[in-house]
C-alpha positions in Angstrom: -84.9 83.4 173.3 -81.5 81.8 173.7 -80.7 78.1 174.2 -79.8 79.1 177.8 -83.4 80.4 178.2 -84.8 77.2 176.7 -82.8 75.2 179.3 -83.8 77.4 182.2 -87.4 78.0 181.5 -88.5 74.8 179.8 -86.0 71.9 180.3 -85.2 72.7 184.0 -88.3 74.7 184.9 -89.4 78.3 185.6 -88.5 78.6 189.3 -85.0 77.5 188.5 -84.7 80.4 186.1 -86.3 82.8 188.6 -83.9 82.0 191.3 -80.9 81.3 189.0 -80.7 82.9 185.6 -82.6 86.1 186.4 -80.5 86.8 189.5 -77.6 87.7 187.1 -79.2 88.4 183.8 -82.2 90.3 185.2 -85.8 90.1 184.3 -88.6 92.3 183.0 -90.0 93.2 186.4 -93.8 92.8 186.4 -96.4 94.4 188.5 -99.5 92.4 189.6 -103.1 93.7 189.5 -102.9 94.5 193.2 -99.9 96.8 192.7 -97.3 94.4 194.2 -94.2 93.2 192.3 -94.5 89.8 190.6 -92.3 87.4 192.7 -91.4 85.5 189.5 -89.6 88.6 188.2 -88.4 90.3 191.4 -86.3 90.6 193.5 -83.1 90.3 191.5 -80.1 92.6 190.9 -79.6 91.3 187.3 -77.5 93.7 185.3 -80.0 93.4 182.3 -83.1 94.1 184.4 -86.0 96.1 182.8 -87.7 98.0 185.6 -91.5 98.9 185.7 -90.8 102.5 184.8 -88.9 101.5 181.7 -85.4 102.1 183.0 -82.8 99.5 182.3 -80.3 97.8 184.5 -79.6 97.4 188.2 -76.8 99.5 189.7 -76.9 97.2 192.8 -75.4 94.4 190.6 -72.0 95.9 191.4 -72.7 98.7 193.9 -74.6 96.8 196.6 -77.3 98.5 198.6 -76.8 100.4 201.8 -73.1 101.3 201.2 -73.1 101.7 197.4 -69.3 101.7 197.8 -67.0 102.1 194.8 -64.5 99.9 196.5 -67.0 97.0 196.4 -67.4 97.5 192.6 -63.6 97.2 192.2 -63.4 93.9 194.1 -63.0 90.8 191.8 -65.5 88.9 193.9 -68.2 91.3 193.0 -67.9 90.4 189.4 -67.5 86.7 190.4 -71.0 86.8 191.8 -72.1 86.1 188.2 -68.9 85.5 186.2 -68.2 82.1 187.5 -69.0 78.4 186.9 -68.6 75.9 184.1 -69.6 78.1 181.2 -67.9 81.4 182.1 -65.4 80.9 184.9 -63.8 84.3 184.8 -63.3 84.6 188.6 -61.8 81.1 188.8 -59.5 82.0 185.9 -58.6 85.3 187.5 -57.8 83.7 190.8 -55.4 81.2 189.0 -53.7 84.0 187.0 -50.7 86.0 188.1 -53.0 89.0 188.2 -55.3 87.4 190.8 -52.3 86.1 192.8 -50.8 89.6 192.8 -54.1 91.2 193.9 -54.3 88.8 196.9 -50.7 89.5 197.9 -50.8 93.3 197.5 -54.4 94.1 198.2 -53.4 96.5 200.9 -51.6 98.6 198.3 -54.6 98.9 195.9 -56.4 101.9 197.5 -59.7 100.5 196.4 -61.8 103.2 198.2 -60.2 106.3 196.7 -62.3 108.5 194.4 -59.4 108.9 191.8 -58.3 105.4 190.8 -56.1 105.5 187.7 -54.0 102.5 186.9 -50.3 103.5 186.5 -50.8 106.6 188.6 -52.7 105.7 191.8 -51.8 102.0 191.9 -49.6 99.5 190.1 -49.7 96.5 192.5 -52.2 94.4 190.4 -55.3 94.8 188.1 -58.8 93.8 189.1 -61.7 93.0 186.7 -62.7 96.7 186.9 -59.1 97.8 186.0 -59.1 96.1 182.7 -62.8 96.5 181.7 -64.1 99.7 183.3 -61.7 101.8 185.2 -59.7 104.8 184.1 -56.2 104.9 182.6 -54.1 108.0 182.1 -55.6 108.1 178.5 -59.1 106.6 179.1 -62.0 107.7 181.3 -64.1 105.3 183.4 -66.6 103.4 181.3 -69.7 101.3 182.2 -69.5 99.7 178.8 -67.7 96.5 179.7 -67.4 95.6 176.0 -65.4 98.8 175.1 -62.1 96.9 175.5 -63.0 93.4 174.3 -62.0 92.5 170.7 -63.2 88.9 170.5 -66.8 87.7 171.2 -66.2 84.4 172.9 -69.8 83.6 173.8 -71.2 82.0 170.6 -70.3 78.5 169.1 -67.8 80.2 166.7 -65.8 83.1 168.0 -66.2 86.4 166.1 -64.4 89.7 166.2 -66.4 92.6 167.7 -67.5 95.5 165.6 -64.7 98.1 165.7 -62.5 95.4 167.2 -59.2 97.2 166.4 -60.3 100.2 168.4 -61.4 98.0 171.3 -58.2 96.1 171.3 -56.2 99.3 171.3 -58.2 100.4 174.3 -57.3 97.2 176.2 -53.7 97.3 175.1 -53.6 100.8 176.6 -54.6 99.2 179.9 -52.0 96.5 179.6 -49.4 99.0 178.7 -49.6 100.7 182.1 -47.7 97.7 183.6 -46.3 95.6 180.6 -44.0 96.4 177.7 -45.4 96.7 174.2 -43.7 93.5 173.0 -45.1 91.6 175.9 -48.6 92.8 175.1 -48.3 92.2 171.4 -47.0 88.6 172.0 -49.8 87.9 174.4 -52.4 88.9 171.8 -50.5 86.7 169.2 -50.9 83.7 171.5 -54.5 84.6 172.4 -55.5 85.0 168.7 -53.8 81.7 168.0 -55.9 79.9 170.6 -59.2 81.4 169.3 -58.3 80.6 165.7 -57.3 77.1 166.6 -60.6 76.5 168.5 -62.6 78.0 165.5 -60.9 76.1 162.8 -60.2 72.7 164.4 -63.4 72.2 166.5 -66.1 74.9 166.2 -66.5 75.2 162.5 -66.4 71.4 161.8 -68.8 70.7 164.7 -71.3 73.4 163.5 -71.1 72.1 159.9 -72.0 68.6 161.1 -74.9 69.9 163.2 -76.1 72.0 160.2 -76.0 68.8 158.0 -77.9 66.8 160.6 -80.7 69.4 160.7 -80.7 69.9 156.9 -81.2 66.1 156.4 -83.9 66.1 159.1 -82.0 63.7 161.2 -82.7 65.9 164.2 -86.0 67.3 165.3 -86.7 71.1 165.6 -87.0 70.8 169.4 -83.7 71.6 171.1 -82.2 69.2 173.7 -84.5 66.3 172.9 -81.6 64.3 171.4 -78.3 63.4 173.0 -76.0 65.0 170.4 -77.6 68.4 171.0 -76.5 68.2 174.7 -73.0 67.0 173.6 -72.7 69.9 171.1 -73.9 72.4 173.6 -71.4 71.3 176.2 -68.6 71.4 173.6 -69.0 75.1 172.7 -70.9 76.5 175.7 -68.8 74.9 178.4 -65.5 73.5 177.4 -65.0 75.7 174.4 -65.6 78.9 176.3 -63.3 77.8 179.1 -60.5 77.2 176.6 -60.9 80.6 175.0 -61.5 82.6 178.2 -58.6 80.9 179.9 -56.3 82.2 177.2 -57.8 85.7 177.3 -57.1 86.1 181.0 -53.8 84.3 181.5 -55.3 81.2 183.0 -53.2 78.3 181.6 -55.0 75.5 183.4 -58.3 76.7 182.1 -56.8 76.9 178.6 -55.4 73.4 178.8 -57.0 70.9 181.2 -60.3 72.6 181.8 -60.3 73.8 178.2 -58.8 72.2 175.1 -58.3 68.8 176.7 -62.0 68.6 177.4 -62.9 70.1 174.0 -60.9 67.4 172.3 -62.3 64.7 174.5 -65.9 65.8 173.9 -65.3 66.3 170.2 -63.5 63.0 169.3 -65.0 60.5 171.8 -68.6 61.8 172.0 -69.7 64.2 169.3 -68.1 62.5 166.3 -69.3 59.0 167.2 -72.8 60.3 168.0 -73.0 62.0 164.6 -71.8 58.9 162.8 -74.5 56.9 164.6 -77.1 59.2 163.0 -75.5 58.9 159.5 -72.5 57.0 158.5 -69.8 59.2 156.8 -71.5 62.5 157.8 -68.3 63.7 159.6 -65.8 62.8 156.8 -65.7 66.2 155.2 -65.4 68.0 158.5 -62.5 65.8 159.5 -60.6 66.1 156.3 -58.3 69.0 157.3 -54.7 68.5 158.5 -55.9 69.2 162.1 -57.3 65.7 162.3 -54.6 63.8 160.5 -53.3 62.4 163.8 -56.3 60.1 163.9 -54.9 58.0 161.1 -52.0 57.0 163.3 -48.6 58.2 164.6 -45.6 57.3 162.5 -43.0 54.8 163.7 -40.5 57.6 163.8 -42.7 59.8 166.0 -43.5 57.0 168.3 -39.8 56.3 168.8 -39.2 59.9 169.6 -41.9 59.8 172.3 -40.5 56.5 173.7 -37.0 57.9 173.7 -38.0 60.9 175.6 -39.6 58.9 178.4 -36.7 56.4 178.5 -34.2 59.3 178.9 -36.2 61.0 181.5 -37.6 58.2 183.6 -35.3 55.3 182.7 -38.1 53.1 181.2 
C-alpha cells in the first residue's frame, strides 16, 4: 500500500516487483490449486515474507541456506544485499565510513565465526552492521529487533522520533561507548540531530506543506505519479533526503553532503519550487518565508567581498 508498491506493481509492472521489491521485502507466499508455490510470490528470501503456514520472515535473508553460518550474518555485505542503492545506501555509506575502512583493514581480527561475539570483549577492531544493530554488548544481549537501537525514523518524508526513542538511543550509545568516549558519542548525536532537524525544517516540512496545498486546491489528481511534480517530490525525500540523513547517521560525510544535501537543495530550489509555481503562482511564498531561504534574495556586498577575498588570498585571483 506504499508509494513504493504503487511504483513497483503499477507504474513499473508486476514482474519488476516480483524479481525486485519482493526479493528484499518479501511476499505473501501463495499456493496454487495444484499444490505448487505461486512463482509470482516465491522464491524469495525477503525478511518480511509471510509463509503458507502463517509464519513470518525468512531466516535465509541473513543466514544463507546450506551453511546457515553466523559469520555470514555478521558480514556487512550480507546486509548490503538489500540495504544499498539510491534510496537507502547503507552499505555504500558504511564502506565510505571509518568503520567500514577499519573493518576491511582488520577483518582478520574480527573473529566472525565465534559463538560468543561481544563487542569490547571479544573484538574491538571495527564494528559491522550487526555490531551496532543486533549483536551483544557487555550490557545488552543479541537482538533480532533491528530497530531496538534506532532513535530516528528516517524513512518517511519528514523524520520522526521512534516510540521510546530515548531508550533506543541509550541502547545505541551503549554500543558506541565500547570504543568511543562519552563526549565523542554525545557530540556525534548533537551533529546527527542537527542534520535531521535541518532537513525537516528547511526542506521536508515546506515541501510537504506545498504538496498538501496543491492537493487541497485540486491542482493535482488523486493518482500518484501521473504529474511531474509528484516524481520530483518523491525523489526529494525518498532518495536525496534519505541519503543526507542516513549519511549523517553512519559517519558518511560524502553521502551527507554531495550525495545528500547538495542534491536535496538542487532538487528543491531548481525543480520542486519552479514546478509548484507553474501550477499556482505564489503557492510557495509562505513555505519559503523562513530565514532558511533568505539567501535567495541576494548575498550582501560585504559577504560577496569576503568570498572574493578568500579566493584571492588562496589562489591569487
